[in-house]
N, C-alpha and C positions, 0 to 999 in steps of 0.2 A: 399133672406129672411135670417133672423137670426134664426137658430135652436138651441135649448138648449140641455142639456143632457137629453136624453129620456130613461127611464128605461124600464122594461119588457113589457110595454104596446105596444111597437113596435113589429111588427111581424118579423119573419125570413123567408121570403117567397121565398127563392131561394135555389139553390143547394149547394152541397159541395164546389163548386168553384164559383168564381166571374163571370166567363165567362158564367155560366149556367143561368144567370139572367140579363145580360147586356141590353137586350132589353125589359125586362118585366116591367110592371108598379109596383108601390109600393102597397103592400097589408098590411093591418093592422089587428091586432087582434080585435080591436074595434076602435071607433072613436077617442080614445085618442091618437092613433098613428098619427093623423093629428096634425099639428101645432095648437096651441090654437087660433090663429087668422085666422084659416082656409085658410092659404096661402101656405100650403104644396104643393110642386110640385110633380107631379105624377111620376117623374123619380128618386125619392129617393128610393133606394133599400137597404134593410137589407139582407145580404147574409149569415148570421151565424145561423146554427142550423137546417137546413133541406136539404133534397136532392131533393126537388121539388119546382117548382114555383107556385104551386096551393095555393090560399089564404086559403083553408081549412087546410093547413099544418102548419099554424102559430104555433111556439113553445110556450109552456106554461112555459118554463124555463125563469128565470130572465135574461135580457140582458141589459147592459148599453152601449149606443151608444154615443160617444163623437165626435162631428163634428169638422171640421177644423176651423169653426168660434168659437166654444167653446175654442179650443186650443189657437187661436189668442187672445181671450178675457182674457185668463188666463196668457198671456205672456209666453206660452209654445211653444217651437220651434221644439222639437224632440219627437218621439214616446216614448223614454225611460223616458223623463220628464213627459209625460202624464200618463204613467203607475205608476210612482212613487207616484203620487198624488191620484190614484184611491183608494177609501176607502176600497174596498174589498181586496186590496193588503196587507193583514194583516201581512205577513212575510217580506214585503219590497222588492222592486226591488233592485238588486245589485246596490248600489250608485256609483257615479263617482269615489269616492276614491278607491273602491275595484277594479276598472279597472286596477289600478297599482299594488295593493297588493295581489289580489286573484289568485286562480288557473286559472280562465278564464281571464287572463291578456288582457285588451283591450275590453272586451265584457260585456254585461249586459242582464239580463232577469228578468221577473216578477215572483212573488210567490203568487198566490191567496190563499185565505181561510186559511192562516196561515201555509199551507203546503209549502214545498220548491219548487224550480223551476222545479223539475222533473215532477210535477203533473199539470203544466200549459202548454197546447199546444199552440204554437205560429204559426199563419198562415199568409201568405202574399197573399193577394187577394184570400183567401179561400183555398190555397194550401200550402203544406209543403215546407220548404226550407232546404237547407243543414245545418247540425249542425255546430256550431263553433268547430274547431278541438280540442280545449282544453276543458276538462270536469271540471265542478265546483266541488270543493273538491275532484278532482280526480275520480269522479264517475258519475256525472250527466251531460248528454249531453243536451246542450241548443241551441236555435236559438238566435243569437245576434240581439237584436232589435236596436242596434246602426247602423245597416246596412239598416234600413228601411228609405226610403226617406220621409222627413217631409213635404216638400212644395207641393207635389202632393197627399198627403193623404186626401182622402175625409172624412174619419172618422175612428175611432178605436172602433170596437165592442168587448165587453167582455161578453161572456156567462158564467154566474155564476152557473154552474150546471155540473154534470157529463155528458159527451157527447161522450163516447166511442161507443154508438150505432150509431152515425153518423160519427165520425172521427177516431175511432179505438184507438190505444194505446196513453197514456199520458194525455188524456183529462179527468182526474179524478177530479181535483179541478175546472177546467174551461178551456175556450178557449179565446185567444186573437187573433182577426182577424184584421189585418191592411189592409185597403181597399183603393186603389188608385183611382184617378178620371178616369172615363170612357171617358170623352170628355172635351177638352179644346180648346177654340177658342181665337185667338188674341195673343198679346204679354203681358206678365206679368213679371214685375221685382220687386224684394223685396230686399232691402239692409238695414242692421242695424249694429249698433255698441253697444256692451255692456261693462260695466266696473263697478267694485264694488266701493262703496263710498271710500274705502281705497286705491284705485288705482291699484288693482291686478285683475287677472282673466279676462283680456280683451278678447272680443269675437266678431271679425268681422264675418259677415254672408252675403252671397249673393246667391240668387237663381233667375234663369231666365227660363221662359217657353214660348214656342211659339207653337200655335196650329192652324190648318187650316182645314176647312171643317165642314159642319153641317150634322149630322147624319140624322136628320129628313128631311131636304130639299135636301141635296146633296147625302146622302147615305154613307158618309164616314167622318172620322176625323182622323187626324194624329197630334201628338204633340211630342215635344222634351223638355226635362227638364235638368237643370244643377243646382247643389247645391255645396256650399262651406261654410265651417265653420272651424274656428281655435280658440282653447281655450288655453290660456297661463296657465302654471301651477300655483298652489297656494301652498305655503309651509306652514307647521304648524306654523312656526315662524312668519308668516304674520299676525297672530291674537294674541292679548294679552290674556294670560290665561294659565292654567296648560297644555293645549294641545301643546303649543309652546316650551316647555322646559322639560328636564328630571328631573328637580328639583321640587319635590313635597313636600319639607320640609316646605313650608308655609301653608300646609293643616294640621291643628292640631285639636285635640279633647280637652278633658278635661286634667287637669294636670295628671290624671291617665293614659290617653290614649297615650300622647306624640304626636309626629308629624311624618308624612310620610317620606319616605327616599328621600334624595337628590341623585338622580341617575346620576347626572353629573359625568363624570369620574374624580375620585380623589376629589369629592366634600366634603365640610365640612357639617356635619349634623346640624340640628336645635339646638341640645344640645352642639354643639362645638366639638363633637367627629369626628374621622376619621375612616372609615371602613377598607379599605385595598387599597394597591397600585394597580392601574388599568392601562391598556394599553390605549394609545392615539396615534395620528399620529406622535408624537414625540417619537423616539425610545430611550429606556434605556437599559443598560447592567449591568451585575453583574458577577464578576469573580468566576470561579470554576476551581479547579485543576482536579476534576473528578465529573461528574454529580451525582454520587452516594454518594458523600461526601457533607458536609456542605459548603455553600458559603464562600469565603474568604473576602467578603466585602459587603457593601450595594449596592443597585442599584444606578447608576449614569447616567447622560446624555451621550449618545453615541457621540453627537456633542455639547460639552460644549460651543463652540463659538457661536452657533446659539441659545442657550438657549431654551426657550419654543416656540420660533418662533411666529406663529400667535395665540398661546394659552395663557391663563392666567397662570401665575406662582404664586404659593402659598407656603409660608414657613411654614412648620409644626413645632409645638412645640414638646418638648420632650414627653409630655403627649399624644399628638396625635399620635406620632410615636410609642410609647410604645416599646416593644421588637421586633418589626417587622424589616424587612430589607428594609423598604421604605426609599427613599432618603429624605434629609432634605427639599429639594425644589421639588415640584411636579407640573406637568402641568395639568390644568383642561380643559376638553372638554365636551361640551354639544352636543352629537351626534344628538339628536332630533332637536335642534335648527339649527345645522350646515347643516344637510343633509335631514331630512325627509320631503317628499312632501305629501300634502294632495290629490291633484288631479294631474294627469299626464298631460303633454303637449299633446294635442290632435288635430288632423286635420282630417276633413271628407270631401271627395270629391265624388260626385255621379252624375250619369247621367241616363236618361231614354228615350227610344224611344218607342212610342206606335202607332199602327194603328188599327182602328176599321172600319168595313165596313158592310153595309147591303147587303145581297145577295138575298134578296127577301122580301116580306111582313113579313114573319115569321122567317127569318133566319139572323143571325148576326155572324160575326167572328172577332177575334182580334188576334194580335200578339204583344208581348211586350218584350223588352230587358232592363234589369236593371243592372247597375254596381255601386258598392259602394266600396270606399277605405277608411279605417279608420287606421290611424297611431297614436301610442302613444309613449311617452318617459317618463319613470319614474325613479327617482333617489332614492337611499337608502344609508344608512351609510355604510362605509367600514367594512369588516369582519376582525377580528384580525389575526395576523400571525399564531397563534396556532388555531387549529380547527379540524374538522372531515369531511371527505368526506360525501356527502349526502347519505341518505338511498338508498339502491338498490345495491345488490351484496355485495361482501366483502368490508368492510369499513376500512379506514386508519385514525388513530387518531394521531395527533401531539399535545401533551400536553405541551411540552416545546421545545424551540429551543436553541441549543448550537452552537454558531459560533466557528469553529475550529481555532487552532493557525495557521495552514497551509492550503492553498487552491491550487488546480491545476486543469488543464483541465481534468485529469483522476479521479477527486474526485467523490465520490459516497455518496449520502445522505442515511443514515441508520436510521431506527426507531427501538428502542429497545422495550423490553416488557413493559416498563413503559410509552411508548409514547414519549420518548425523541428523537428528531431529532438531529443526530450527523453527522459530516463530517468524511469520511473515505477514505483512499487510498492516502493521501498526507502527506508528511513530508519534512524535510529540504533537502532531496536528490532529490526530484522531484517537489517541490512546492515553493511557496513564502509565506511570512507572510501575514496573512489575514488582508487587509486594513480595514475591518469592525470590527476587534477585537482589542481594545486598550490594551489587556493583552497578545497579541501574543508573544511579546518579552520575557515574563516570562514563556511562554509555557502553559498558562492557556486558558481555553475555556471561552467564554462570553455568558452568558444566555441572550437571546434577549427578550425584552418585548415591544410590540408596535403593530401598525397596519398600513396598507398602507395609503398613503396620498391622495388617490383618491377614490371617491365614486363608488358605483356599479350602473350600468344603465341597464334597460331592455327596449328594443325597440320592438314594434310590428308593423307589416305592414300586415293588413288583406284586402284582395281583394275578394269581393263577386260578382259573376256573376249569373244572373238569366235570363232564357229564358222561356217564357210561351205563350201559345196560345190555342185557342179553337173555337168551333163553337156550336151554340145552335139554336134551332128552333122548329117547329112543323110540323106534317104531318098527313094526313089521318083524321080520326075522333077523334079529341082531343088528339092525341098522342104528347107528348113533349119530346125532347131529348137534351142532351148536351154531347159533347166529348171534352176533353181538356188534355193538357199535360204540364209538366214543367220539366226543368232540371236546376240544380244550382250547383255551386262549390264555396267553400271558400278555398283560398290559404293564408296561414298564415306564414309569416317569423318572427321568433323571434331571436333577437340578445341580448346576455348578455355580458356586458363588465365590467371589474374591478373585476371579480371573480377569486379567487386563484385556480390555478391548483396545486394539491399537489406535483406531480412529478416535476413540474417546480420550485417550492419553494425548494424542496430537492436538485435539481441540483444547484440552485443559492447559497444555503448555503454551499455546499461542494466545489463548484468551484470558489466561490468569484466573480461571474459575476455581482451581483446586488449590488448597492451602498446603503447600509442601512444608512450610515452616512449622505449623502445628496441625498435623493431620486430624487430631481429635476435634478441631473446631469446624470441620467440614460437615455440612448438612447431609442428610441421607440422599437427597436428590443429587447433590454434587458427587458423592461417592458413587452413586449408581451410574453417573455419566461415564466414569472410567471402568467401573466394575459392574456392569449390568448383569443381573442374574441370567444365566443361560438355561433354558428349559426345553426339553423335548419329550415326546411320548413315542415309544416304540411298541409295536404289537407283533405277536406271533400267533398263528392259528394252525390247528390240525384237526382233521376229521378222518375217521377210519371206520370201515365196515368189514367184518370178517365172517365167513361162513365155512364150516367144516362138516364133512360127512365121512363116516367110516363103517366098515363091515368086516366081520369074520367070514372068510371065503371058504376055507377048507382046513382040515385038521391034520397036523403032523404029530409025531411022537412027543414033541415038546409043547404042543398046544396049537391053537388056531393061528393060521396065517391071517393077518389083518392088513387091509388096504384102506388108506385114508387119503382124501383129497381136500384141499382148502382153496378158497378164493378170497381175494382182498382188494379193496380200493382205499386209497387215502389221498388226502389233499393237504398240502403244506404251503404256508405263506409266511413271509417275514416282511414287515415294513419298518425299517430302522432308519429314520432320517438322520442326516449328519448333524452332530452338535456344533460343528464349526465349518459349515459348507463353503466351498469356493465361491468367491464373489468377483466375477469378471469386471463388473462396473466399478467396484471400489475394493481392491484387494486389502486395503487397510481396515475395512469393516469386518475384521475377524479377530479372534482371541489368540493370545499366547497359549501354547501348551495344551489346549483341549483337542483331543484327537478328532480328526475329520472323518472317521470311519462311518460308512453308511451303506445300506443295501435295501433293495426293494425287488422282490421276486416271489414267484409261486410256481408250483408244479403239481401234476397229477401222477399217481403211481398205481399201476395195476399189477397184481401178482397172482400166480397160480402155483400151488405146491402139492406135493404128494409124499406119502410115506408108506413103505411096505415093510412089515415086521414078520420075520420068518423064524419061528422057534423050531429049528430042526430037531433038536433033542432037548431034554431038560438041561443038559450040560452045554449046549451049543445054540447060540442065537445070532441071527444076522438082521440088519436093518438098513434100508436104503431110503434116503430122503432127497428131495430136490425142489428147487424153487426157480420159477421164471419170473422176472420182474421187468416191466416196461415203464420208462419214464417219459413224460411229455417233453422233457428237455433233450430227448434224443438217445438216451442210453438204453441198451437192452442187455440183460445179464441172465445167465443160467448158472445156478450154484448147486452142485450135487454133494451128497455126503454118504459115506458108507461106514457102518459100525458093526463090530463083532464082539461077542463075549463067549469065553470058553472056561468051563470049570472042570479041570481034570480030577479034582477031588472036592468034597463038600466044603472044605475050609479055604480053598484057594480059587480065585476067579481072575482070569486074564482078560483084558479088554483093550480095544484099540479103535481108533477112528481115522478116517481120511476124508478131507473135505476141500472143496473149492469155495472161495468166498469173494465178496466184492464190497467196495464202498463207492457208491455213486457220488459225483460231485455234489456238495451240499449247496444250499442257496447262496451262501456268501461266495463260494468259489465260482459259481455260475454268474451271479448278478451283482457282485459287490462293486461299489464306486471305488475309485483309487483311494486306498487307505494304507496308513503307514504304521509299521511296528519298528522297534529299535533294537539294535544289538550293540555289543561292546567292541571297541577297537582301540588300538594304541599306536602311537608313532614311535618307531625305533630308529633314532637318528644314526645308529651305527651300521645300518644297512644302506646299500646304494640307492634303493628306491626312494628313500626319504631324505637324502642328503641335501638336495636343492630346496626342499620344503623347509627343513630345519634351518638352513642358512638364511632363508628369507624371513623367518620369524625369530631370529636369534635375539632380538631386543625384547621379546616378550614370550619366553618359553612357557609361561603359565597358560598360554593360549591352548597348548596341546598336551602339556604334561599331565599325567594322571589318567589319560585315556579320554575318549569321546564316544558318542553314541550315534553312528550313522543310521539312517532310516532305510527300511526296505518297504517300498511302496508297491502294493499289489492291487491289481484290478481283476474283476471277474472275467472269466473266459467261457462263453457259452459252448465252445467246441471241445471242452475237456472230455476225456474218456474216463470210464470207471477204473478205480484201482482194483487189481485182482490179487487174490491171495491163495496160497496152498498151505493147508495145515494138516498135521496128523498128531495123534497121541498114542502112546503105548503105556499100559498100566497094569498093576496087579492089586487085588484086594485080598487081604489075608485076615481070616477070622478064626483064630485057634479055638476060641470059645465064643458063646453068644454075648459075652460081656466085654470082649476085646476085639477091636477092628483096626486094622492098619491098611493104609493105601499108599501107593507110590506110583506117580505118573510122570512120564517124560512127554514134553510137547515141543513142537517146532512149527513156526509160522513164517512164511516169506510173502512179502507184498511187493508186487511190481506196479509200474505206472504210477508211482507216488505223485500226488498232487502237491506241488510245492511252490512257494514264492521263489523269486530269483535268489540264487545262491551268491552271497557276497564272497566271492572267491579271491584268492591271492592275485589272480590275473586282473581282476577289476581294480584292486588296490594299486597294483604295480602300474597299470595303465594310467590311472588317475594322477598319482603322485609323480610318475616318471615322464608323463607327457603333458604337463601343465594343465591338468584337468580334462583333457580330451580322451574319451574312451570310445573306441570304434569297435564295439562288440555288437553283433546283430541282435535286435530285440531288447537291448538295454539302453536306458536313458539315465544319465547321471546329472544330478543337481548339486551345485556347490553349497557348502554350509555357510553359516554366518561368518563374515569377514573378521579378521583380527583387528580390533579397534586401534591398536598401536601400529599396525602394518596393513592398512586397508588396501594397498595395491598388490599385496602378495597373494598367492594362491590360497584360498580358504581350505579348511578341512572338508573332506568329503561329506556332503549333506545327505542326499538320498539316492538310492538306486531304484529305478522304477521298471516294472515289467508286469505282464499279466500272469496269473497262475498258469502253471504248465505241468504236463505229465512228464515226469523224469525220475530216474533213480529207482532204487529198490530198498527194502528194509527186511532184515532177517532177525528173528528172535528165537531162542530155544532155552529150555530150562527144565527143572524138576520140581514137582510139588509132592509134599508128604503130609500125611495126617495120621493121628492116632487117637482112638477113643477107648475109654475103659471105665467100668463102673465096678466098685468093690464095696462090700458090706464090712464096715469097720467093727460095728457091734450090731445088735438087733435093732437099734434105733438110729444109728448113724451110718450114712453111706458117703462114699467118696467118689466123685466123678472127675475124671481128668481128661482134658482134650488138648491136643497140640497140633498146630499146623505150621508148616515151613515151606518156603519157596526159595529156590536157588536159580539165579539167572546165569546160565552158562555163557550165552552170547547175545548181544544186541548191537546191531551195526547197520549203518546206512551206506549204500554205494552211491556216490555222487560223481557223475562224469567219469566213471571208471575208477575213482579213488574210494577207498573204504574208510569211513569214519566209524570207529568202534566206540561203543558207549558203556558196555557192561562193566560194572565195578569202577565207574568213573563219574565225574560231574557232568559229562555230556549225556544226551545231547541237549545242549542249551536251547536249541531251536524247537525242541520237542517238549521239554519239561521246565522251561524257565530257569535253567541252571539249578534244578533240584537234584539232578543226577539219577543214576540207575544202580543203586546198591545191589550187590550180588545176592545177599542173603537176608531174608526177613523171617522171623519166627514169632509165634504167640503161643503161650501155654496157660491154660485156664484150669484151676483146681477149685472144686466146690465141695464143701462139707455140708451135708443136709442132715439136720437133726429132727428126724421123725416128722418132716413136713411142717414143723412149727418154727424153725429158724434155719438160717443158712449163713455160711461165711465163704467168700470167694476171694482168691488172689489170682491175678492175671499178670503175667510178665510178657513184655514186648521187647524184641531186639531187632535192630536194623544195623547191618554191618557198615563199616567205614568204606571209603572209596577214594580212588585217586582223584586229586583235585584238577586233573587235566580234562579238557573238553575239546575233542578233535574237531567239532563243528563250530568252534568259536576261536579258531586260530591256533589251538594247541596241538600237541602230538600225543596220541594215546599212551598214557602211563610213562611218558618221558617228561619228567619234571623240568630238567634243564632246558630242553628245546621249547617247552611251553612257556617257560619264563622268558627266554630270549625273544620269543615271538610276541610277548606282551599279554599272554592269556592269563597268567597268574599274577597276583599281587606280589611285588618284589620290594626288597629293602632299597632305599634310595641311593645309598652309597656304593654298595657292591653289585646290585642287580640280582642278588640271590633271591630265590622264592621264599616267601614268608612261611608257606605251608605247602607241602606236597601231597598230603593225604588228609582227606576229610574225616571227621570223627565218627565213630560208631555211636549208637543210641541205645540205652537201656532204660526201661520204665517199668515200675511195679505199681499196680492199682489194686485197691481193695474195696469190697462191697460186703455189707452185712445187713440182715433183716431178721425181724422176729415178729410173730403174730401176738398181738395183745387182744385176746378174745378171737372169736371166729371171723369177725368182720373188719378188724383193724390191724394194720401192719405198719410198723415203723422201720425205716431203713437209713443207712448212711453209706456214703461213698468217700473214700480217700484216694484221690488220684495223685500219681507221682508220690507214693508213700515215702520214698527215700529222699524226696526233695532234690532230685537231680537238677543240675544247672545246664543250660545250653553250653556247648563248646564252641570256641572261636573258629569261625570259618569265613575268612574275608572274601573267598571266591564264590561262594554259593549265592544263588538268587541275585546275581548281579551286584553283590555287595551291599544290598539294601539294608540288611539287618546285621551283618557280620556273624550270622549263624544260619544254619539250614532250616528254614521254617517248615519245610515239608515233613521232616523227620523229627524235629526237636520242638515242635509247637508246645507239647505238654510240658517239656522241661523249662521252656521260657516262662510259662504260667506258674511254675513252681508247685509246691504242695497245695492241693485244692480240696476243699471240704464241701460236701453236700449232705444235707439232712432232709428227710422227707417222710411223708406218711401217706398211706393208701387206705381208703375206705371202700369196702365192697359189700353191697347188699343184693 
C-alpha cells in the first residue's frame, strides 16, 4: 500500500525502543490512524512517544510520520534530505554546504521548532546513538543523520513536543526517530544516477538488500543490506551570480548609495578607484634597509619573468596608485571563484545485518549490526603568508615578512614586537645570499607580500558502528516486558592540508629553504616543512541498556488502566583531541586558522520512568508520564508530562499536553578545552565609542573597514546546571470522513537556565574600544586581535573574549502546526492522495541579561542558526496520482517565507532596518550607509517523481528536483555572507534543476 504523511492522528503504541514493539499490532488513537482506503496493514507500528505497547497509551503529542514511500515519491534518498524539508524544522537542518564549512565538518543534524540542534533528540530505532565527535559551534553535541541508512528506513517519526518524560535529556523541542525495517524478504536492488541540468553534482547510488525467512510462517527473518552513494563537489563558480565571485561591484543602489565593493584581490571598483595593494598567489617584494624605516622603493614582482602567471594583470593609472607603494602593474585574483566550494566531495558506504526470531507465541528477539562510513573532502582558498596562529593558548602574529639578505642552515626566524618576521643568525661569514631576495646584493631586506599557491583541504573519514538487540514478550496475567541494549562508536579521522605552520614558515624564511620565486620548484619535503599535514582521530562512544514492564491493572468504561515502568543505564564518552593544541614551550609551533577545539570526557546516566494510561471513557483518555535521571556529572532531573484526549463527537478529537523537560550539560559544555567560535562585528566611526580607535588607524582604514570577526572562547564548566523547560500543546483532529483528516496544534516551549558562551554585549565593545583595550567585567578575559601592520602601536581590533560556559538567560518559542490528508478515487483505476503540512512560528526570542532578542521572522538568532534565520512560515504539499498500483506520478511543492534581515543577537535591532544598518549588522552601500537589503527572500520549490512497473519485478523511476529551475536569491546578510544567499533554505535552488533516473528490481 501507499501510505502518506500521517500527522498526530497516529498512535505511538510502543516502547522507548523499537524492539519493544516488533511483534505488536498497530494501535491507533482513532480510526484516522488507518489508511483512508482502509487498507492499512496491522504490522505498521509507530514506536515514538510511549514506554508501553498498550493501545490506551497512545500519545496526544503531535507526531509526523514520513514513510519510505513518501520519501521515494518526493525524490528524497537520505534521512538528512527528509528532515531538511520537514516544515517544523524552522531553524533548518545543517545543509550540505555546512558539512564542509562548519564546526561539525562532514555531519548534519535537525533543529526543530526554531531552536538549535541541541534541543532535538535523534534516535535510531528508538535508541540513542553515539554523538558525532565534533560539536556544532564548539558547544552542541549532535547525532549525525548522514550515518542513518536510507534504503532500509521504514519511516521517520518526528514527535513535535517536549518528551523528556519519556526520553530524558535533549528532547525539549522534539524527537526524530529513524526506524528501520523489521522484516525484508527476497532480493531488492535499486540503482540511480543524478546530475544537475548544468552538468555538475553527479550522484551515483546503489543499494542492495537480501532477506530470507517469514516471521509469521517460519518464525524468523534475516536480511543484509548494502548502500553506496557518491556526490561530486559543486563549486560556487559553477553557478552564475554574485555567489560565484568576490566582485560585488555590480550591485548598486541609487546615485547616492554607490555600489558594493569589488573584493577581487587588487580589483578595480565600480567608480574606477583602487583600494589598496593586496596579496595573491603571485609574490611581490619591496626593498627595506631596515624594517623600522620607510621602504626604498615600491612593490615589484618577485619573479618578473613569470609575470602574473595564471592571474590577470592590470596596469594602474597614477590616480589609482595615488601616493601608495603599489606597483604600476598588479595581479588580480578572485579567491571565491578560484577556490571556494559550495558542497564537499562526499562518499557514503553502509551495511546492515539483521536477524529477528520468534521464540514463542508472545516472545520475539532481534539482533542488528549497522556500519556506516562517510567521507568528505572540502577545498578552501589559501591563507596569506602573514597571519596569526589560531585562538587557543599563546598566539603568534606575523604581520609582515622580511626576507633577509643572507640565509644559512643555522638561521632563526624572529618575530619582533610589531609582528615583523625577520631572519637572524646569518651573515656573509656563515651564509649565502638569499635567492628569494632580489635586493640581497645591496644588503637590503625584501618585504614579502603574497600567499601560497595551493588551496587548503579538509578531509573527514567518519566510521559509525552500531550493535543493538533485544527481546520482548509477555507472561502471566497480561504482563508485557522488553529488554534491549545498544552500543555504538564513531571514529572520525580529520586531515587538514595546505595550512601554514608558523614555525615552519619562520624556519623557511631564515634558512632560505623555500623557493618563493618559483613555488612549483619546491620538493614535497620542502612544502611539507611549511604545510605539514595535520591529522587527528576523534572518537565517541555510547552504550545503553533499557528494560520496560507494563500491566493492565483494572478496567474502566474506556478500557484497561495500564501502568508501565522503565529503567535505563547509558554511558557516553567523547575523546576529541585538539587539531591545533596550545604549545606552551613553543607557541609558534602551531597553525594558522585551524580551530583549537578539543574535549575529553565521559559520564554515566541512570534513569527510571513511569507511564499511567487512564481510558476513563471511549471519548476521554488521560495519561501521565515521568522520568527521573541522574548524571555522574552531578545533575539530577525529574521530568513529568500529562496528556489528555477528548472526543465530543466521533469526527472531532481535542487533545493537549503539558510537560516539564530538561537538557543536561553535554560533554563539551562540561569538559571542553578552551575553544573559539567567531561572530561578526563592525567598526562605526560615527559613534563616540570608536572615535579614538578610528583616529589611530586613519592611515589604514582597510584594517577595519568591512567588518571583522571577534572570537568567543568558551571552556567547559563542570558546575553547570541542567536547562529546564516547560511545554504545552493544544490541538484538534477533525475527520469528517475516513478519507479526510485535518489537524491543528498550538505549541509553546520556554527554556530557562540556558547554557551559553559569553555574550559579546555592547558593554564589552564599549569598554574595549573606549578604555584602550581594558575590560574590567568579572569573569571576562579579553585578548587583542592582530595589530594593524601600518599602525602597530595603535590599539588592535578586539581579538577574543574568553569565559567558561554559564547558565544564563531564557528562550521562548511558540507556534502553530497544521496538516491535511485526503484520498480520492478519480476513476476506478486512478486514485489521488494529497498531503499538506504547514508550520507557523508565532514567536521565538531569547532573554539576555534582562533584554529580549527576538528572532521569529528574522535572520536571527545568528548565534543559534549560523545566521540562517527563523522564517515564520513553512509549508509542503504533496500530491500523488496512483494508476492502479502500476504507475504513479507525484508533485511536491515547498515554501519557506521571507524574513527580516535583522538579527538582534548580532548587533541589530529586531525588524528595524535603519538601526541595524547603523549598528553595522547589515551590509550597507559604501557611499550612503543605506542597507542593501532589509528583507530576506522567500523560497519556492517544486519537485516531481514518477515511476512505472515494467513487469512484476522491475520498476523504473525518475526525479526532477526544482522543476521550475528556480535560482537562489541574493542575500548578502545570511550565513555570515559566505555564499550571498541563504543556503539553509535555498540549497536546492542553488543546485538548479536536477535529474535522477533509476531502476528497482524486486524478487
